[in-house]
N, C-alpha and C positions, 0 to 999 in steps of 0.2 A: 507272827503267824503269816504264812505265805499267802499271797493273793491267788496262787495257782490252784488252791483247793476249789473243787467244784461241788457245790451243795445241790443235791437232787431232792427236792422236797415235794412229796406226792400229796395231793388232796383228793380224797374219794368223794365224788359228788353223786348222790343218788338221783336218778332220773325217774320221774313219774309221768307216765303217758296217759292221756285221756282223749276221748273222742267226742266231737261235738254232736249235737242232736241230729244234724242232717246226715251224719254218718260219712261225710266226705272229707272234712278237714281233720288233720291229726295235729294235736297240740302237745309240745314237749315242755313240761314245767320243770325248771331247775330249782332244787332245794339243797343248799350247801350247809351241811350240819356243822362243819368246822369253822372256827374263826378265820378271818382274813390273815394271810401270811404277812408278818411285819417286815416288809422289805427294807424299810428305813433303818431298822436295827442291824440288818445284815450289811447295809452300806456303811453304817457307822463303824462296824467291826473291821471291814476292809480298809477304810480310811485310817483308822487307828493303827492297824498292822503296817500299812504303808509308811506312816510317820515313824514308827519304831525302826523300820528298815532303813529309812533315810537318816535318822538321828544316831543310830548305833551301828557303826561300820567297823571293819577290822582295822582300818588305819587309825581310827580314834581309840580303839581299845588297846592298841600297842603303844600309844603315846606315853603312858605311865612307864612301860617297860623301857622305852628309849630314855626317858628322864632319869630313871633309876640307874640305868647302865652308865649314862654320862656322869651322874653324881658319884657313883662308886669309883669310876676311873679317875675323876678329878681328885677325890680324896686320896686315893693311892698315889697319884702323881704328886700331890702336895706333900705327903709324908716322905716320898723319895727325894723331892727337891730340898726339903728341910734338912734331911740327913746329909745330902750331898753338899749343901751350902755350909753346914757345920764343919765338914771336912775341908772345904776349900777356903774357909775364912782365914785370912792371914793378917792378924794384928788389927782387926776392925777395918781393914782396907775396903772391904766390900759390904760392910754392915748396913749402910744406908740403902744401897741398891738392893741388897738381899731382902731387907725388911719391906721395901716397896714392892718387890716381886711377890712376897708372901701375902702382902696386903691386897694386891690385885687378885691373886688366886682365891683368897678368902671371900672377896667381894663377888667373884664369879660363882663360887660355891653357894653363897647366900642367894644369888639370883636363881640358881637352879632349884634350891630348896623352896623359894617363894613360888616359882612356877609349878613345882611338883605339888605344893599344898593347894594352889588354886585349881590345878587340874583335878586333883583328888576330890576336892569339894564339889566341883561341877559334876564329876562322874557319880558321886554318891547321890546327888540330887536327881540325876537322870535315872539312876538305878531304882530309887524309891518311886519315882514317877512311873517308870516302866513297869515295876512290879504291880502297882495299883491298876494301871491300864490293862495289864495281862489278866489280873483277877476279874476285872469287869468283862473283858472279852470272853474269858472262860465261862462265866455265868451266863452271858448272853447267848453263847453258842449252845450251852446246855439247854437253854429255853427254846432256841430255834430248832434244836434237834428233835423236839417233840413232834414237829411237823413231818419228820422223816418216817412215815408209816411203814415203809418197806425195809427199814433198817439198812439203807444203802451206806450211810456214813460208818456205822458200826462194822459192817462187812469190809469196808475199805480200810479201816484201821487194822483189822485182823490181817488183811492181805499185806499191808505194809510191814507188819511184824514178821510175817512169814518170809517176805522178800529180804528183810534185814538179816534174819537168821540164816537164810541161804547164802547171802553174800559173806557173812562171817565164817560160815562153814567152808566156802571156797577158799577164803584167805588162809584159813588154818591148814587146808590140804596143800596149798601151793607154797606155804612157808617152809624154809629150810634152816637148819641150825648152823650150817657152815657159813663162814664169812666170805663174801666175794673177794676175788683178787682185784686189788686196786690198780687201775690202769693209770698211765701218766696224766690223762685228762681228768681224772677223778681221784683226788688225793685224800679222801676220807673226811673232809670237813663237813660234807653235806651241802645242801643248797643254801645260798645266802638269803636270809629272811629279813634283815633289818640293817640299818646304819645308825650309829649313835649321833648325838649332838657333838659338836667339836670338843675334843678332850684336851687339846693344846691350842692356844691362840695367843700369839705374841708377835711383835715386831722383831726383826733381827737387829744387830748392832748398827746396821746402816740406816735405820729409821725407814722413812718412806722414799729414800733416794732412788731405789731400784725396784720398780714394780714387777719386773720379770726376773724369775730365778727358779731354783729348785733346791730341795733339801731332803734329808732322810738318813737312813743307816745303810751300810753295806749289806746287801741281801744274802751274801755268802761270805761272812767275815772270817778273817784269820783268828785263831785262838788268842784271846786277850783283847780283841778289837770289837767285841760285841756291843759295847756301850758307846762307841764312837759315833759321832754324827758329822755329816758333811754338808756344805752349803756352796752353791754356785749362784752368783748373781751376774746378770748381763749388764756390764758396766759401760758398754758402748752402744748407743742408739737403741737401747732395749732389745738388742738382737744378738750381741756378741760378747763372749767372755773368754778369758785366757788363764784363769787360775781356779783352784779348788781350795776352799777353807775348811779345815777340820777341827772339831772340838772333842774333848774327852768325855763329855756327858751332855744330857739334855739341859741341865741347869746352866752349864757353861755356854751352850748355844743361845739360850734365852738371855743370859747376862752379857754375852759377847766377850767372854774372858778365856784366857788359856788357849787361844787358837793358833793354828799353824797353816801357812799358805804353801801350796805346791803349784808352781807355774808351768803351764804347757809351753808358753812362749813369752818373750819379753815385750812383744808388741801385740796390739789388738785392734782390728782383726788381721790375721795373716794365715798362711797355710796351716791347716790342721787345728786351728783354734775352734772354740765352741760356737755353734750357730743354732740359736733357738734354745728355749728353756726346758725342753723335754729330755732330760739326761738322767742316767741312773748309775749307781755304783754297784759293781758285782765282782767279788773275789779280788779286791784291791785294784780294780781298774774302772775308769770312768768311760761310759759308752755314750756317744753323742753324734750329731750330724756334723761332719767336717765342713769347715768354712767353704762356701761357694761351690759345693759339689754334691752329687748324689751318693756319696760314700759314707759308710759307717766308720767312725774313728774309735779306736780302743787305746786309751791312755793309761799306761802302767804307772801306778803311783810310786812304785819302788824304784824302777829303772828310769822313769821319766822319759819313756820312749813311746812313740805313736805307731800303731799298726792299723791298717785300713782294709776294708772289703767293700766292693762296689755292689750297689743294688742294681736292679734292671735299668737299662739306659733310658727307659721312658718313665722312670720314677719322677714324681714332682719334687722340686726343691726350689729354694729362693722364693718362697711364698707363692707357689703355684697351687698347691692343695692344702689350704690352711684349716686349722680349727677356728671356730667362731660362731657368732649368732647374728641376729638381724641388726643389732646395734653396733657391733664391732667385730673385728677379726684379730687373731693373735699372730703377730708377724713371725715368720720363719718357724712355723710349727708343722712343716710338711712331714717330718719324721717324729714319731713318739717312741720312746723306749720304755719297756715294762719288764718287771721281774715277777716271778712267782716261785712256787715250790720246785719246779723242774728246771729253772734257768732264766734266760733272758730272751726277749723278743724285740723286734722292731716293727712298728705299725706305720704304714705309709700308703700311698695311692699311686696308681699308674694310669697312663692314658689308655693302655690296652684293656684295662679293667674299668674303663669309663669313669675314672675318678673315684671309684669305690675303694674301700679299705682292703689292704692286703696285709697279711700277718706272716712274718718269717721268723723262724727260730734261729738264734745265733749260737754257734758253737764257740765257746770261750777259749779257743786255742790261740796261739800267737804265730802268725796273724789269725784273726777270727775268720770264720767261714759261715756262709748261710746254709741252713739245713732245710727242713721241711717248710713248705709255704702253703698258706690257705687263702682263698679268694672269697670275699663276702659281697653281699649286695648293699652294704651300708655306704651311702655316699659320704665322703670324708668331710665335706664342707657343711654338713648338717650336724656335726658333732663338736662339742666343746673340749672333750678330753676322752682318753681311754686308759684302761688298766687291765691287768691280767690277774686271775685268781684260779689256781688249780687247772691251768690249761684252758680257761674260759675267758674270752675277751668281753669286757663290759665297756659300754660307751655312755657318756653323759650328754645332756643338752641343757640349755639355758631356759628356765621357766620365767624367772623374774630376778630382781636384785637380791632377793633373800633365799631363793631356792634353786638348786641345780638338781636335775633328775637323772638317775641311772635308768635308762629306758630300753637298752638293747644288750643282747648277749650273743656270743658265737662260741659254741663248744668245739674246740679243735679235735676232740675225740670222736664225736658223733656227727660233726658238721651241721648241727642244728642251730638255726637262727631264731631269735625271738625279739619282737619289737614291743612287747606288752609289759615290760617291767616298769615298776613304779616305786623306786626307792629314792627318797629325797635326801639330798645333802643340804643341811642348813648352813648358809654362808654368813660370814661376818663382813665381807667386802663384796663388791659387785661381780668381779671376775675371778676365775681360777685359771692361772696360767700353767700349772703343773699339778699332776695327780699320779701317784704311784703306790702300789701295794707292797708291803714288807711281809714276806712269809714268816719271818721270825716272831713278830708280835701281832700279826693279823690287823695291822693298822693301815689306813690310807693316809699318805702324807701329801699335803696340799700346799702350794705356794699361791697366795691370793693377794694381788695388789700390794706386794711388799710384806704381807703378813704370812707367818707359817702356822699351819694347823695340822691336826691329826683327827681322824675319825676311826672309831672301832667298828669292824664288820661283825655281824652276828650271823652264825650259821645254825642250820637246823640240826 
């Protein structure tokens, strides 16, 4: 029950006038025929309603949905991995490792089930308690309404019903049966409403050797390459890389088997090698920040050739406009690359835009060229990472060692900025060095202190 309701309780007090014997003094005698209004009962109802509002929030009510979504995805992933491992098994060569992977996944599923059961029990108790409190509040308000002699509350309820019916009528009149034309900035998924718990969580075959890196799938794969995964690790000073490792499946990526390396250069770092962990794969080409320049590099995986395009000359590079938070910064993260349903973008900052984020669309020609550009008011150094979905830029920030928050969005279609988003990413490690969205499976791919993770986005 909202505290905003105003209760107008009228008390009719009869007045009896009498005149003294001297005929000069007028005395007004008050006689209240109604019992005193029980103000303490009204205060108790307001306090109980306030507690209900505090205890039952939309964030808490969606917790079960998040857990169910994560559990369903993990079970599907487990089935896929078991099937894939059966196909890849070669004379029991991988049997021990395979069984260990399955054992770990089953343990994680059991943890999710335990958490789901605990959460369900807590919410059932809250539901029973809230139902009892609501019944008490209903009975108390019915008692208090007896003091409303002018029927103000009853008339107010009738007015609310009329207003609701009018609003519904307006919506029906304004509705149309034709589907709107989807513009590039709005690809039909609807608004993002939630993010799942991590659905993949594993070390790579390198263990904890390289805390900076990136991974994922080609956002625009060639036919037959839809199930391939790529991995880039920064093997020099946590800043530079010179090769891309590819796997034929997710299970191969987790197990570290059946990989193939493609080298950009034999030395590291050198001209046109990888600088920074924010790289993406699109149409069989890797896009990244060229070593020691403000240039975008496009490395063709087939021809093994590099093409470049320059960003504005005042673009920050070599750790000028970094991602980070109060406790740390992420080296050489001046440029972030992102994929979505319509292509590939580069996110960076310039001195002319006061260190605020700039978004440029990249045309995937050879050589690549910059297309439309958007300027935001988001200061890049306040952000830990960015990604694109349906032409909308999302930015994250560090809350604590367990939670990263998606707090900001910029719609490239409408130029609307929002700083009031509150979508939480549950972390398994302290930092996230890489984050990117795959339009093929609607997953966020993260590289976090040498671990690889995925999150499923939920759309309205």
